[in-house]
C-alpha positions as CSV (number, residue, x, y, z in Angstrom):
1,M,-25.9,-8.8,-14.7
2,S,-23.1,-10.2,-13.0
3,H,-19.2,-9.7,-14.2
4,S,-16.6,-12.4,-13.6
5,I,-13.6,-11.0,-12.8
6,T,-10.3,-12.9,-11.3
7,L,-7.8,-11.2,-8.8
8,T,-4.8,-12.2,-7.0
9,V,-5.4,-10.5,-3.8
10,N,-2.0,-10.9,-1.5
11,G,-1.0,-14.1,-3.5
12,A,-4.1,-15.6,-3.3
13,S,-6.2,-16.2,-6.5
14,R,-9.8,-15.1,-6.0
15,E,-12.8,-15.9,-8.9
16,I,-14.7,-12.9,-7.7
17,A,-18.3,-12.2,-9.8
18,L,-19.7,-8.4,-9.1
19,D,-22.9,-7.4,-9.4
20,D,-22.8,-3.7,-9.9
21,P,-20.1,-2.4,-12.6
22,R,-19.7,0.6,-10.0
23,V,-18.1,-1.0,-7.2
24,T,-14.3,0.5,-6.4
25,L,-11.5,-1.9,-5.4
26,L,-11.5,-0.2,-2.3
27,D,-15.2,-1.1,-1.4
28,L,-14.6,-4.6,-2.8
29,L,-11.7,-5.0,-0.6
30,R,-13.4,-4.0,2.6
31,E,-17.1,-4.8,1.8
32,R,-16.6,-8.4,0.0
33,L,-13.4,-9.6,0.5
34,E,-13.5,-8.4,4.1
35,M,-9.9,-7.0,4.3
36,P,-10.7,-4.1,6.8
37,G,-7.2,-2.5,6.6
38,T,-7.5,-0.8,3.3
39,K,-9.1,2.4,5.2
40,K,-11.9,4.9,3.3
41,G,-11.0,8.4,4.0
42,C,-12.6,10.7,1.7
43,D,-13.1,8.4,-1.0
44,R,-12.2,10.8,-3.6
45,G,-8.2,10.0,-4.2
46,Q,-7.0,13.1,-2.1
47,C,-5.9,11.4,1.4
48,G,-4.4,8.1,0.3
49,A,-6.1,6.3,3.2
50,C,-6.9,3.8,0.7
51,T,-3.4,2.8,-0.8
52,V,-2.6,-0.7,-2.2
53,L,-0.2,-2.0,-4.4
54,L,-1.7,-2.8,-7.8
55,D,0.4,-5.0,-9.8
56,G,3.6,-3.4,-7.6
57,R,2.3,0.0,-8.3
58,R,0.9,2.5,-5.4
59,V,-2.7,3.2,-6.2
60,N,-5.5,4.7,-4.3
61,S,-7.9,2.0,-4.3
62,C,-10.8,4.1,-3.9
63,L,-10.0,5.2,-7.9
64,K,-10.1,2.1,-9.0
65,L,-13.2,0.3,-10.7
66,A,-12.5,-3.5,-9.2
67,I,-14.3,-4.2,-12.8
68,T,-11.3,-2.9,-14.7
69,L,-8.7,-4.9,-13.1
70,D,-9.4,-8.5,-14.1
71,G,-6.2,-10.5,-14.2
72,S,-4.3,-7.9,-11.8
73,S,-2.5,-8.6,-8.5
74,V,-3.2,-6.4,-5.5
75,T,-1.2,-6.3,-2.2
76,T,-3.0,-4.7,0.7
77,I,-1.5,-4.2,4.5
78,E,-3.0,-7.9,5.3
79,G,-0.4,-9.4,2.3
80,L,2.9,-7.8,3.8
81,A,3.8,-9.4,7.2
82,E,4.8,-13.2,6.9
83,G,3.1,-14.8,9.8
84,E,4.1,-13.5,13.0
85,V,6.8,-11.9,11.1
86,L,6.3,-7.5,10.2
87,H,7.5,-6.2,7.1
88,P,10.5,-4.0,7.3
89,V,8.1,-1.0,6.9
90,Q,5.9,-2.2,9.6
91,A,8.4,-2.3,12.0
92,A,10.0,0.7,11.2
93,F,6.7,2.3,11.7
94,I,6.6,0.8,15.2
95,D,9.9,1.8,16.1
96,H,10.1,5.3,14.9
97,D,6.4,6.0,16.1
98,G,5.1,6.5,12.8
99,F,1.8,6.7,13.7
100,Q,-0.9,8.3,16.1
101,C,-4.2,7.2,16.0
102,G,-3.8,4.9,13.3
103,Y,-6.0,5.3,10.9
104,C,-3.5,6.7,8.0
105,T,-1.1,3.9,9.0
106,P,-2.3,1.6,6.7
107,G,-2.3,3.5,3.8
108,Q,1.5,4.9,5.0
109,I,2.7,1.8,5.1
110,M,1.7,0.4,1.8
111,S,2.8,3.9,-0.2
112,A,6.3,3.6,1.8
113,V,6.8,0.0,0.6
114,G,5.7,1.3,-3.0
115,L,7.9,4.6,-2.7
116,I,10.8,2.2,-1.5
117,A,10.2,-0.6,-4.1
118,E,10.4,1.9,-6.6
119,G,14.0,2.8,-6.0
120,Q,12.3,6.5,-5.1
121,A,13.2,6.5,-1.3
122,G,16.6,7.4,-1.1
123,D,18.1,8.6,1.9
124,D,17.0,12.2,1.7
125,P,14.1,13.0,4.1
126,E,12.4,15.9,2.1
127,R,12.6,13.4,-0.9
128,I,10.3,11.0,1.2
129,R,8.3,13.4,2.1
130,E,7.3,14.8,-1.3
131,G,7.3,10.8,-2.9
132,M,4.6,10.5,0.5
133,S,3.0,13.7,0.0
134,G,-0.2,12.0,-1.1
135,N,-0.6,10.1,2.1
136,L,-2.1,13.3,4.5
137,C,-2.0,12.1,8.2
138,R,-4.7,14.1,10.5
139,C,-2.3,13.7,14.0
140,A,0.3,15.7,11.7
141,A,3.1,12.1,12.6
142,Y,5.0,12.7,9.8
143,H,8.2,13.1,11.4
144,G,8.1,9.5,12.2
145,I,6.7,8.4,9.1
146,T,9.9,10.0,7.6
147,E,12.1,8.7,10.3
148,A,10.3,4.9,9.9
149,V,11.0,5.4,5.5
150,L,14.4,6.4,6.1
151,D,15.1,3.2,8.4
152,A,12.6,0.7,6.2
153,T,15.2,2.0,3.5
154,R,17.9,1.1,4.6
155,R,16.9,-2.0,6.3
156,M,15.9,-3.3,3.0
157,A,18.8,-1.9,0.7
158,P,20.4,-5.1,0.3
159,A,17.4,-6.6,-0.9
160,T,16.3,-3.5,-3.2
161,E,19.6,-3.4,-4.5
162,T,19.6,-7.0,-5.4
163,A,16.3,-7.2,-7.3
164,Q,17.7,-3.5,-9.4
165,E,20.6,-5.7,-10.2
166,R,18.7,-8.6,-11.8
167,K,16.7,-6.2,-13.7
168,S,20.0,-4.8,-15.5
169,A,21.6,-7.9,-16.2
C-alpha cells in the first residue's frame, strides 16, 4: 500500500508516494529525491552528518520517518546557496578551513545555520562548541568550525537582529 505525502524541499513543493512507511527522511532525500549532500554517517542519530532543517529546526534526518512529515518544510545543504552566491555559513566554512575530508561538512553547516537562526550561537566559542556538539568531525576540524560559526554569526547579525525585532513587535 502506498502512502502519499507532500513536502516542501528547498522551497519546492514535492508530492511523494511512499511504498514503505519505514523510509527515513535521510533515505528519501538521498535515494528518492537525489539530494546526496545530506550524508549517512551512523544512521542512529549520533553523528549529525544527516542534519537538515525541518520547519526551521535542526534535526537528524536519519531519525525522522518521512511518512510523519506530511506538510513539513525541509531545507538541505543543496538549498542554502542562492545560485552562485554562497550562504554566509558556507562562505565562512571556506574562509576558516572548517573542514578537512568534508564528509561531515553539510551536517555541520546545516547545524550552524540552525544554531545561528535560533539565536544560540552568540560570540562565545564555548557556547558554539556546546551548540554544535551533536555534530562529530572525525578529522577534528573543530577549531575551524567554531571560527566559521563565529564569523558567520557576525556576518548575519543585522539580518538575525531584524528577524528577531519583527518577532518581538
